[in-house]
N, C-alpha and C positions, 0 to 999 in steps of 0.2 A: 692401174699401173703397178708394176712389181716394186718391191722395196729396194731391190738392187738398182733399178732405173731411177727411182726417186733419190737414192743416195748419190748416184752419178750426177744427176741434174742439180742437186743441192751443192755438190762440190764445184761444178762449173759456175753456178750462180755465185758462190762464195768467193771464188777467185776473180771472176771478171767484173762483178758489180762494184768492187772497191778499187778497181783499176779503171782508167778511162776507156773501157772496152764495153761493147754492147753485150750484156748478159743474155737478153732475149734473142739476139742474133745468133749467139753461140749455141743456145739451147735449141733454137729452131733448126740449126745445121745438124747438130748431133741427133736430134729427134727424127729428122728426115732420113738421115743415114742409117739409123737403127730401126726405122719403121715404127717408132713409138709416137703415134699421133697425139696421145694424151700428154706427152711431155711438152709439145709445142702449143698446147691450149693456152689462151690468154688467162684463163682462170688459174691454172697451175703456176704460170710464170709470174703472175701478179702476187700470188700467195708467197712465192719464194722470196719476194722483196721484203717480207716481214723479217727474215733473217738478216738482210742487209741493214734494215732500219735498227734492229736490236744491236747489231755490231757497231754501228756508228754512234748510237747513244752510249754504249758501254765505253767506247774509245774516247769520245769527246764529251764525257759526262760533265766535266768541270765547266767547259765553255757553254754547254747547253743549259746548265743550271744558272749561270750568270745571265744568259739570254732570257731565261724564264723570269728571273727577278727583274730584269730590265723591262720585260713585257708587263709585269704586274705594276711596275712603277709608271709606265706609260698610261696604263688604264687609270690608276689612281690620280695622276696629275690631270688627265683628260676630264675625269669626273669632277675634280676640284675646280676646273675652269668653267663648268656649267653655271654655277651661281654667279661667277664673275661676269659671264656673258649676259645674264639677265640684268645684273646691276648696271652694266655698261650700255644697255639698250637706250636708256634715257639720257645717260651722261657718260660718254666714252672715257672720261678721265677719272671715273669713280674707282676703278679697280685695275690691278695689273694681273695679267695672266701668268700662270706658272709655266715655265718652259717644259714642254712635253718631252722633247728629246734632250737627254742629259747624259753625256758620257759616250764613250765609244760603243759599249754594248747596247745602249738604247738606240744609237744610230744604226748599228748592225741589225738590230731587231726590226727596225722600220724598213731597212733595205731588204731584208728577207721577206717581210710581208708584202712589199711592193713587187719583188721578184715572183712570189707565189701568185699574186693577183694578175701579173702579166702572163705567167706561164699557163694558168688554168684555161683561159679561153683558147689560146693557141693549141694547147694539148687536146682540148675537147674537139676542136675543129679537125685536127689531124688524126684524131683517134679513129674516125670512120675509115680512113685509109689504112690505118693499122689493122683494123678488123678485116678489111678486104685482103691485105697482103700478108697476114700473119703466117699463112702456110706456104707462101711462095718464096723460094730461095732467090729467085731473080729480084724480087722486091727487096728482100733482105740484103742482097749484094749491093743494090743501089744505095741503101742506107750506109753500108760500110764504106763505099766509095765517097759519099758525101762527108762522112766522118773523117776519112783520110784527108780530104781537101781542107776541111776546117782545121785539122791539126797542122797541116803543112803551111797554110796561110798564116795562122796565128803564131807559128814558130819563128817567123821572121820579125815579129814585133819586138822592139827593144824595150825591155822592162825598165820602168822608171823607179824612182825612190818613193813611191807612193806608200802611204801607211793607212791603217784604218781611219785615221782622222781626216785624211784627204780624199778618201773614197766618197763618191757622191751617188745620187739617186739615178743618174744616167747609167752608171755601172750596174746598178740593180736591175734597171729596165733591160739592159742588154743580156744580163745573166738569165733573167726570167724568160726572155724571148728565145734565147738559145736552148734553154732547158725544155721549152715547149716543143721544140723540134724533135726531142728525144722520144716523143710518142710513136715515131715511126720505127719499124724494125731495122736493126742495124746501127742505129744511132744511140750513143751512150749518154745517159743523163749527166754522169760525172764528166765525161769527155766534153760535152757541150759547155758545161760550166767552166771546165779547165780552159777551153779555147776562148771563151768569153773573158775570163780573167786575164789571159795573155793579151788579148786585143785591147783590154782596158789599161794595160801597162802594169799590172800587178806583179810584184816580185814573187819568187817561188813560195815562201812561207805563207804569205797572204793569199795567193792564188789557191794553194792547196787547202787551207783552212776554210775559206769561203765556199769552195767547191763541195766539200763534204758537208758543211753545215747547211747549205742551201738544199742538199739532197733530202734532208729530214722532212720539211713541209711538202716537198715534191712527192716523196714516196707515200706520205700519209694521204695526200690528195688523190694519188693514184688508187690507193686502197678504197677510198670513199667513193670515188666516181666510176672506177672501172668494174669492180666486182659486181655491183648491182645492175650494170647495164644489160639490156636484153640479149645482146650478142654473146656475152660471157655467161649469162645465166642459163642459156640453152645448151651450153657445151657439156659434154659428158665429164663429170667430175673425176679427178684423179683418185679420189678415195681419201678418207681421213688418215689412215696409217701412212700413206705415201706423202701426204701434205706435212704431217708431223715430222717424218724423217727428213724430208726435203728442207724444211725450215730449220730444223736442229742442225743438220750438216752445214747448211748455208751460214748460220749464225757463227758456229765454231770456226769454220774456214775463214769467214770474213774477218773475225777478230784476229786470227793469226796472220792473215795476209796484210791486214791494215798496218801491222807493225813495220812492214817493209815498204808498203805502198806509199805511205806518207813521205818517206825519204825519197822515193823515186819521183813523186810528183813535184817535190821541192826543186829537184835538180834537172828534171827532164824539160827539153824544149818542145816535146810533142812529136818530133819527126820520127822517132822510133815507133810510136804508136800509129803514126800515119802509114808507115811502111807495113806494119802488121795488119792494119785494117784493110789496106789495099790487097794484101795476100789472101786474107780470109774472104774478101769479096770475090776474088777470082775463084777460090775453092767453092764458094756457094754456087757460082755459075756453072762450074764443072759438075758439081753434085746434082744440080737441077736436071741434068740430062741423063742421069742414071736410070 
């Protein structure tokens, strides 16, 4: 792949991946229109998500640091409960357990882990269809249409006054389930989490923050499980220079776009993204007959 094409794909990835739009769907469309088959390879599209991951970590560093400390606290308290468990085997009243979940960030950390645990099997099951339809614009168009439907349905949900304290594990289950659907071309991981947050009744700020934070374990999981898969390993690599340029451009672009995307996601009902996804889906169908 040429450096110029890698730059273009990194730019597209950087813009679409931090908005509730399918970056893989846009890259597949542009790659097919330009005849660059290397650009639509799952290997290259997965590597580009490294830029998205770095941008989210940079932007939400304070929240992620608190979540990391909460995770360490959960581990420490869980290990501290082990000797209490053994003491209580003979006499249940002998010792009291330490509360594992303590505070909003501990609860959010557990919710993120639950969402990741739900997303992983769904994503792995649907991934085989993603491998099959990665180069098909018709398949990608179907994903855009499904995404438009999710946006439209969730946009009619009336947001409640829910806070991180009132969020529950059912919300995490729904978020993980919806994110698992994003394994299919045309569906956005961020868009699925955005729609799930709307359906759960989250207000704009909470919906926005959870959508971005849940993307971190989802992207890491994708890098771990997608890149080593046989279907991806046998693809022609885009080349190290192209991957470096693509990730660098994706990172810088995502950091810049995130400054505005967060405000958009707080205020948006999702209907504008539904209309856009519908239009891009139609464009994919038209382009498939070229």
